[in-house]
C-alpha positions, 0 to 999 in steps of 0.5 A, spaced: 519 474 423 518 467 426 525 468 430 522 475 433 516 471 435 520 466 438 524 471 442 518 475 444 515 468 446 521 466 450 521 473 453 513 472 455 514 465 458 521 468 462 516 474 465 511 469 467 516 465 471 516 472 476 509 470 478 512 463 482 518 467 484 519 470 492 524 475 493 528 472 499 535 474 499 540 480 497 542 476 491 534 476 488 533 483 490 533 485 484 528 481 481 523 485 485 521 491 481 521 486 474 516 482 479 512 488 480 512 490 474 509 483 471 504 482 476 501 490 475 502 489 467 499 481 468 493 483 463 498 485 457 502 479 458 496 475 457 494 479 451 500 479 448 501 472 449 495 470 446 497 475 439 504 471 439 501 464 439 495 466 434 501 468 429 505 462 431 500 457 429 499 460 423 506 461 421 507 455 423 512 456 428 510 451 434 517 454 437 514 461 440 506 459 439 508 454 445 512 459 450 507 464 448 502 459 451 504 458 456 505 465 459 499 466 457 496 461 461 500 463 467 498 470 467 490 468 466 491 463 472 494 469 477 488 474 474 483 468 476 487 467 483 486 475 484 479 476 482 476 470 486 472 471 491 472 470 499 468 470 504 471 476 509 465 480 509 460 476 510 464 473 516 466 481 519 459 484 516 454 477 517 451 473 511 447 479 508 452 485 508 451 487 502 444 489 503 447 494 508 449 498 502 445 503 499 444 504 492 447 510 491 454 509 493 453 501 490 452 504 483 459 507 483 463 502 485 466 497 481 462 491 478 468 486 479 474 485 482 478 485 476 476 490 470 482 490 465 482 497 466 479 502 471 474 506 469 474 513 469 471 517 475 467 523 475 472 529 477 472 531 484 473 537 487 480 538 490 483 543 494 491 542 495 497 543 500 492 546 506 495 547 511 494 543 517 499 544 522 504 549 524 511 547 527 511 552 534 519 553 533 520 553 526 513 554 523 514 550 518 507 548 514 505 541 514 500 540 508 495 536 506 490 535 499 483 534 501 478 531 495 470 532 496 465 529 492 463 531 485 458 536 485 452 534 486 453 528 489 451 526 495 456 525 501 457 519 505 459 524 511 465 519 511 473 522 511 478 518 508 485 520 511 490 517 507 498 516 509 502 514 503 508 510 503 515 512 504 519 507 507 519 513 513 524 516 509 521 518 502 516 520 498 510 525 498 502 526 498 499 525 491 503 520 489 499 515 484 493 516 488 489 520 484 485 514 481 483 512 488 481 518 491 476 519 484 473 513 485 472 514 493 469 521 492 465 519 487 461 514 492 461 521 497 467 520 501 472 526 502 479 524 502 485 527 506 491 525 502 497 527 508 504 529 507 507 528 514 515 529 516 520 524 514 526 521 517 531 524 518 527 530 520 524 526 525 523 519 528 517 514 529 515 519 534 514 525 530 511 522 524 506 518 528 505 525 532 503 528 525 498 522 524 494 525 530 494 531 528 491 530 522 485 526 525 485 532 530 484 537 524 479 533 520 474 533 526 475 540 528 474 541 520 468 536 520 462 541 519 466 544 513 467 538 509 460 535 511 463 529 515 461 526 521 467 526 526 464 518 528 466 517 520 473 518 520 478 513 517 485 513 517 488 508 511 495 508 508 500 504 504 506 500 507 510 506 512 503 510 512 499 503 513 503 501 519 502 510 522 494 509 519 494 502 524 498 504 530 494 511 530 488 507 530 489 501 535 493 507 540 489 513 540 490 515 547 496 512 549 500 517 552 507 515 550 504 515 543 501 522 543 503 529 542 502 534 548 498 538 543 493 534 541 492 529 548 485 533 549 482 531 543 479 525 540 483 521 536 478 516 535 477 512 528 471 509 526 476 504 522 482 503 519 485 500 512 492 498 511 495 496 504 501 492 506 503 496 512 509 492 517 504 490 523 510 487 527 516 491 527 521 486 529 518 481 524 518 487 519 526 488 520 528 481 520 524 480 514 526 486 510 533 486 513 534 479 510 532 481 503 535 487 503 542 487 506 542 479 508 544 477 515 537 480 518 538 485 524 545 483 526 548 490 524 555 487 522 553 486 513 558 491 510 553 496 507 557 496 501 555 488 500 548 491 499 545 490 492 541 495 491 547 500 493 551 496 487 553 499 481 550 494 477 543 494 480 543 502 481 544 502 472 539 497 472 534 500 476 534 507 475 531 507 468 525 502 471 524 506 477 523 512 474 518 508 469 515 505 475 515 511 480 513 517 475 515 524 478 516 522 485 522 519 483 524 526 480 522 528 487 527 523 490 532 522 486 537 527 490 535 524 496 539 519 499 535 513 496 536 507 497 539 507 504 541 501 508 536 498 512 539 498 518 541 506 518 533 506 516 531 502 522 536 507 526 533 513 523 526 511 525 527 508 532 534 510 535 537 503 534 536 495 532 531 491 535 536 487 540 538 494 542 532 498 544 526 491 544 521 496 547 521 501 542 520 495 537 514 493 540 511 500 542 510 501 535 508 495 533 501 495 531 499 488 533 501 490 540 496 494 541 491 490 537 485 488 542 477 488 543 477 496 543 480 496 536 476 499 531 473 495 524 479 493 520 481 492 512 488 488 511 490 488 504 496 484 503 502 481 497 503 473 498 510 474 495 511 481 499 519 482 500 519 487 505 513 486 509 511 479 511 505 477 509 505 471 515 505 477 521 498 481 517 495 474 518 497 474 525 494 481 526 488 478 523 487 472 527 488 477 533 483 481 532 478 475 530 479 473 537 478 479 540 471 479 536 473 486 531 470 486 525 476 485 520 477 483 513 483 480 510 485 480 503 492 476 501 493 476 494 497 470 491 504 471 488 503 479 489 509 483 491 509 490 495 506 496 493 501 493 487 497 499 487 501 505 486 506 502 479 505 507 474 501 500 471 496 501 477 490 502 472 491 496 470 494 492 476 489 487 478 492 486 485 490 494 485 482 494 482 481 488 487 484 492 493 479 498 490 473 493 490 474 491 497 476 498 500 470 502 497 465 496 500 469 496 506 468 504 507 461 504 505 459 498 511 462 503 516 
């Protein structure tokens, strides 16, 4: 029994050490998924560590009690840092911002940034697989799900258009976001969960076109869903966050707007980004160095990519299936993952040094300025794919342009902190929902 406690205590200490690890090289890339899992499950690490520490003391096993206590201390430190108060809303909306939120909405919001376990929200009305656009040549239908407030819940008349994370290549709507949507609907919001086209079917122009078509569709159907067309908000995670920001900051850019919606009102009331890339050159260098090494020089042999190595593939398949749930089964037959440089070629047509203008054109930070809508930026400090420094730079530019903006950087937190299978318990995921609820209520 004591031996088992020692082993578990050691493993907990090893797991909690991941809080401090930044993934900065291909050699460390296999630690990305374990780090996501440990930070999302920090509550469990602390609870199990406390149990092992107590049992170790009772049985006189200091060798198990000490490492378990260390794991508890490190996990509690992480939890307290995630739940710490910040002054982002005061800076953006004034010292009395709380009083701008009505009691009918605040009553259904999370009372704290960290709840341990995300509480259940009332069941909303859900309409899946609604066609929001048909491709003229092929007749291919683009689909969305529309989530409406539960029967009897007063409408906020706000629509939140959500674009899923995808790496611009994989995934689909309805990926581990149902609890998020239920909480938003409980506050009277309408949610449109959009399935936009992906590479290699389309490139960045086609994807952004689908995002703008979704905005136009919601405005055209605003009366049907009791939405104010002037209260449409875009948001998304990772690649979806990038597209949401770009659509919000460049609604009428002629290079970035398809002909079929050029006469539509594509402006939005606000935008929310969960760890979306904001500077595509910085993203390419940062993610490229992590995934394949050598940044964007295009000279690395794709076989050197640890994400494609047999060892990593065998270890990660089970972890991916656990973390991604049914999405893994949806993408397992696709070319997943693919080399980073191929991703960028599919998206933009080449590497940054080959087509620098296109990387600049598709960088939200380039389009940000005085006319940008209020913005909520949610970012992990240790994000191995999206550089946190670029998100900080966007925030500074928005503040200098006097745009109401809230930037929250979660300490020691990786990418995709809100959509793992442990999202209901994820401290950063809960804190992000706390920020999002209040941001939408202030718009």
